[in-house]
C-alpha positions in Angstrom: 5.4 0.0 4.5 7.0 3.2 3.3 9.4 3.4 0.3 12.5 5.5 0.7 13.3 8.0 -2.1 16.2 6.9 -4.3 19.6 8.6 -4.0 20.5 11.4 -6.4 21.6 10.2 -9.8 20.6 9.3 -13.3 17.6 7.0 -13.8 15.5 5.7 -16.7 12.8 8.3 -17.5 10.0 7.7 -14.9 7.3 8.3 -17.6 8.7 5.3 -19.6 10.2 7.4 -22.4 13.6 6.4 -23.9 16.6 8.0 -22.2 17.4 9.2 -18.7 16.5 12.0 -16.3 18.4 13.2 -13.3 16.9 12.8 -9.8 18.4 15.3 -7.3 16.8 13.7 -4.3 13.7 15.9 -4.5 12.7 16.4 -8.2 13.5 15.3 -11.8 15.6 17.4 -14.1 16.7 17.2 -17.7 19.3 20.0 -17.4 22.0 18.4 -15.3 25.4 17.4 -16.9 24.4 15.3 -19.9 24.6 11.5 -19.7 25.3 9.3 -22.6 21.6 9.3 -23.5 19.5 12.4 -23.1 15.8 12.1 -22.4 13.4 13.7 -24.9 10.6 15.9 -23.8 7.9 13.7 -22.3 4.5 13.3 -23.9 1.9 12.8 -21.2 -1.7 11.4 -21.2 -4.6 12.4 -19.0 -8.3 13.0 -19.4 -7.3 16.4 -20.8 -5.7 14.9 -23.9 -6.6 11.3 -23.8 -7.1 9.5 -27.1 -5.0 11.8 -29.2 -1.4 10.8 -28.6 0.1 7.6 -27.3 2.5 8.0 -24.4 5.8 6.1 -24.7 5.9 2.7 -23.1 6.2 2.4 -19.3 4.6 0.8 -16.3 1.6 2.2 -14.5 -0.6 1.2 -11.5 -4.3 2.0 -11.8 -5.7 3.1 -8.4 -9.4 3.2 -7.8 -10.9 5.1 -4.9 -14.4 3.8 -4.3 -16.2 6.1 -2.0 -19.5 5.6 0.0 -21.7 8.6 -0.8 -24.8 7.4 1.0 -26.9 9.9 3.0 -25.2 8.9 6.3 -22.0 10.5 4.9 -23.7 13.9 4.7 -22.1 15.4 7.9 -18.6 14.4 6.8 -18.6 14.7 3.0 -16.6 18.0 3.4 -13.7 16.1 5.0 -13.8 13.6 2.2 -13.6 16.3 -0.5 -10.9 18.2 1.4 -8.8 15.0 1.6 -9.1 14.4 -2.1 -7.9 17.9 -2.8 -5.0 17.4 -0.5 -4.2 14.1 -2.2 -4.2 15.9 -5.6 -1.8 18.6 -4.3 0.6 16.0 -2.8 0.8 13.9 -6.0 1.5 17.1 -8.1 4.5 17.7 -5.8 5.6 14.0 -6.1 6.1 13.7 -9.8 8.4 10.7 -9.4 5.5 8.7 -8.0 2.6 10.4 -9.9 4.2 9.4 -13.2 3.5 5.8 -12.4 -0.1 6.1 -11.1 -3.4 6.5 -12.8 -6.0 7.6 -10.2 -9.7 7.1 -10.5 -12.7 8.1 -8.3 -16.0 6.1 -8.2 -18.8 7.2 -5.9 -21.7 5.0 -4.9 -25.1 5.4 -3.1 -28.3 4.1 -4.8 -26.2 3.7 -7.9 -22.5 4.2 -8.7 -20.8 6.8 -10.9 -17.3 7.3 -12.2 -16.4 10.9 -11.3 -12.8 10.6 -12.5 -11.5 8.1 -15.1 -7.9 7.0 -14.5 -5.9 10.2 -14.6 -2.3 11.4 -14.5 -2.6 13.6 -11.4 0.3 15.7 -12.6 -1.9 17.1 -15.3 -5.3 17.2 -13.6 -6.6 20.7 -12.8 -8.8 19.6 -9.8 -10.5 16.7 -8.1 -14.2 15.9 -8.4 -16.6 16.9 -5.7 -18.6 14.1 -4.0 -22.1 14.5 -2.5 -24.0 12.5 0.0 -27.5 11.0 -0.8 -29.5 7.8 -0.9 -28.7 4.3 0.2 -25.6 2.0 0.1 -25.4 -0.2 -2.9 -22.3 -2.3 -2.8 -23.6 -4.2 -5.8 -23.6 -1.0 -7.9 -20.1 -0.1 -6.7 -18.7 -3.5 -7.8 -20.6 -3.4 -11.0 -19.2 0.0 -11.9 -15.7 -1.1 -10.9 -15.9 -4.1 -13.1 -17.0 -2.0 -16.0 -14.2 0.5 -15.5 -11.5 -2.0 -15.2 -12.8 -3.8 -18.3 -12.5 -0.6 -20.2 -9.4 1.1 -18.6 -6.9 -1.8 -18.6 -7.2 -2.5 -22.4 -7.2 1.3 -23.0 -3.9 1.8 -21.1 -2.4 -1.2 -22.8 -3.4 0.2 -26.2 -1.4 3.3 -25.3 1.7 1.2 -24.9 1.7 0.8 -21.1 2.6 -2.2 -19.0 -0.3 -2.3 -16.6 0.1 -3.7 -13.0 -2.8 -5.2 -11.1 -5.3 -2.5 -10.1 -5.5 -1.4 -6.5 -8.9 -0.5 -5.0 -9.4 1.5 -1.9 -13.0 1.0 -0.8 -14.4 3.3 1.9 -17.8 2.7 3.6 -19.5 4.0 6.7 -22.4 1.6 7.1 -24.1 -1.6 6.0 -25.0 -2.5 2.4 -28.5 -2.6 1.1 -30.1 -5.8 2.5 -31.9 -6.8 -0.7 -28.8 -7.0 -3.0 -26.5 -9.9 -3.7 -23.4 -7.8 -3.8 -21.2 -10.8 -3.0 -22.0 -12.3 -6.4 -21.2 -9.1 -8.2 -17.9 -8.9 -6.3 -17.1 -12.5 -7.2 -17.7 -11.8 -10.9 -15.2 -8.9 -10.7 -12.6 -11.1 -9.0 -13.0 -13.9 -11.6 -11.6 -11.6 -14.3 -7.9 -11.7 -15.4 -7.4 -8.2 -14.2 -9.0 -8.8 -10.8 -7.9 -6.0 -8.5 -6.4 -6.0 -5.0 -9.2 -4.6 -2.8 -8.4 -2.8 0.4 -11.5 -2.0 2.5 -11.9 0.6 5.2 -14.9 0.9 7.5 -15.8 4.0 9.4 -18.9 5.1 11.4 -21.4 2.3 11.6 -19.6 -0.1 9.2 -19.6 -3.7 10.3 -16.1 -5.3 10.7 -17.2 -8.7 9.4 -18.7 -7.1 6.3 -15.6 -5.0 5.7 -13.5 -8.2 5.9 -15.6 -9.7 3.1 -15.0 -6.6 0.9 -11.2 -7.0 1.0 -9.3 -9.5 -1.1 -7.0 -10.4 1.8 -7.5 -10.4 5.6 -4.7 -7.9 6.1 -6.3 -5.6 3.5 -9.4 -4.9 5.7 -9.5 -2.2 8.4 -12.1 -0.5 10.6 -11.8 2.7 12.6 -11.6 2.2 16.4 -14.9 2.4 18.3 -15.6 6.0 19.5 -13.4 7.6 16.9 -15.0 10.7 15.3 -16.1 9.8 11.7 -14.7 13.1 10.3 -11.4 12.4 12.0 -11.4 8.8 10.7 -12.0 10.1 7.1 -9.1 12.5 7.4 -6.8 9.7 8.7 -7.9 7.5 5.9 -7.2 10.1 3.2 -3.8 10.7 4.7 -3.1 7.0 4.5 -4.4 6.8 0.9 -2.2 9.7 -0.2 0.9 8.1 1.3 0.0 4.7 -0.1 -0.4 6.1 -3.6 2.9 7.9 -3.3 4.8 4.9 -1.9 3.4 2.6 -4.6 4.3 5.0 -7.4 7.8 5.4 -6.0 8.2 1.6 -5.7 7.0 1.0 -9.2 9.3 3.7 -10.6 12.3 2.0 -9.0 11.4 -1.5 -10.3 9.2 -2.9 -7.5 5.7 -4.1 -8.4 4.6 -4.7 -4.9 1.6 -2.7 -3.7 2.5 -0.4 -0.9 -0.1 0.7 1.7 -0.2 2.5 5.0 -2.6 1.6 7.8 -4.6 4.7 8.8 -3.9 6.1 12.3 -6.7 4.9 14.6 -7.7 1.9 12.5 -7.4 -1.7 13.3 -7.5 -5.0 11.3 -11.2 -5.9 10.8 -10.4 -9.6 11.6 -9.3 -8.6 15.1 -12.7 -7.1 15.9 -14.9 -9.7 17.7 
C-alpha cells in the first residue's frame, strides 16, 4: 500500500511540537502567511545529541532493519550498503515522513551487533557500513533485537514520545545455524508488551518455510523468485524498504497508525512456495 501526500495547507507540526507548519505539497515551511498559532523552532533528537534535550511530544515509529551479514553475503554486501545509503538520502528528502520514524540497523552473523541505534534520519550524517563474515545466528539476531527494543522504547517514551509498535524488516540469504533454538528466542521477544511486527525477506538460498516462521503474519513473509540474481534481489528489497518507511512515516504524520509496506519487485509470498 502506498500513502498519498496530503494536499497543501496548514497541519500540526510533524515533529510533535505545539503549533502548525505549512505543507506546500513537497516540503514543510514556517514562513507562509501566519496562521493563528505559529510553530516554534523544532528541537530534534538523534544519536548526535541524544540524552541532552527532550523533544516535544509526538508519535514515532521505531523501524529495525535486521541484516544477515553471514559469509554467504560477501559477494553482494556492496549492494546492501549502497541501498542503505540511498535509503538515507531518500529520507532526508522526505522530512514529512522522516520526522515520524526512528531507524535502526542490526547486523548478525556468528553474533549480532547494533550498528545504528534508533535515529532521526534527517540529522544522521551517514549510514553504517555492513561486512560479511561467519555463520547465520538467528538466535543472536532475535536476542539483540529484544535487548534493543527493551532499551529503546522506554527511552523514547522518557523523551515524551508516543511510541507505536516497532516494525522489523528481517533480511536473510540462507538457513540458520542448525544447533540453535532460535524459535524460543523469537518467542520470548514476541511475548513482550512491545512485541514488534516482523516482516521477513528471503533471498539466495533462504528457505521459504523458515522465512514464514520468522514473520509474525503469513502476509509479512516474502522470498525472491527462483533464479533471481541475489544482488538484484537486494536492490529491490532496499527499494521496497525505503518506500515502506516513507509511506509509514507519512501515514503516521497524517493520523494513521497502520504499518505501510511494499512488496519488493520479484518477490512472492513465502506461503505460496511449495
